[in-house]
C-alpha positions, 0 to 999 in steps of 0.5 A, spaced: 569 035 326 565 034 319 557 034 318 555 028 315 551 028 310 544 029 309 539 023 308 534 025 302 527 026 307 531 031 311 533 035 306 526 035 302 523 036 309 528 043 310 527 045 303 520 044 303 520 049 309 525 054 305 518 056 302 516 058 309 512 056 315 508 049 314 504 044 318 505 037 317 500 035 311 502 041 308 509 038 309 508 031 306 505 034 300 510 039 299 516 034 300 512 028 295 511 034 289 518 037 290 521 029 289 517 029 283 512 024 287 518 019 289 518 021 296 512 019 300 512 020 308 508 017 313 506 022 318 509 018 324 516 018 319 514 026 318 513 027 326 520 024 329 524 027 323 521 034 326 523 033 333 530 031 331 530 037 326 527 041 333 533 038 337 538 040 332 535 047 332 535 047 324 527 048 325 522 051 330 515 051 332 512 058 328 505 058 331 499 053 333 492 054 331 486 050 332 482 048 326 476 044 327 478 042 333 484 039 332 491 043 334 496 045 328 503 046 329 506 051 323 514 049 323 519 054 320 526 054 318 531 057 323 538 061 321 542 055 322 537 050 318 537 055 312 546 055 314 545 047 313 541 047 307 544 051 303 551 047 305 548 041 303 546 044 296 552 046 295 555 039 297 550 036 292 551 041 287 559 040 286 558 032 286 552 033 280 557 038 276 563 032 277 559 027 275 557 031 270 564 034 267 566 026 267 560 024 263 562 030 257 569 027 257 567 020 256 562 022 251 568 025 247 572 019 248 577 021 253 577 021 260 577 025 266 
């Protein structure tokens, strides 16, 4: 069975959590920064993704704390999540390397 490629928001959420546990707003701002301001997650979209990623055991709740009377939940990347993120990063790297090789051949006047 082959694993489907990740959607970009999923890849970015896992990438954000690879730096360490974060709460929802921290993930939203980190994803925006990582993507060069291109991807802006809405809270509803993020929490639906976090629920799905948690069910898939790619992330887990690290801890909860109360800030100004509101519960703040921190999420962390699991070992399985790190493995999946690494595999996806390698898949993307291989595609980018192939594209670069073909573009170099084209610019040099050949065909790859």
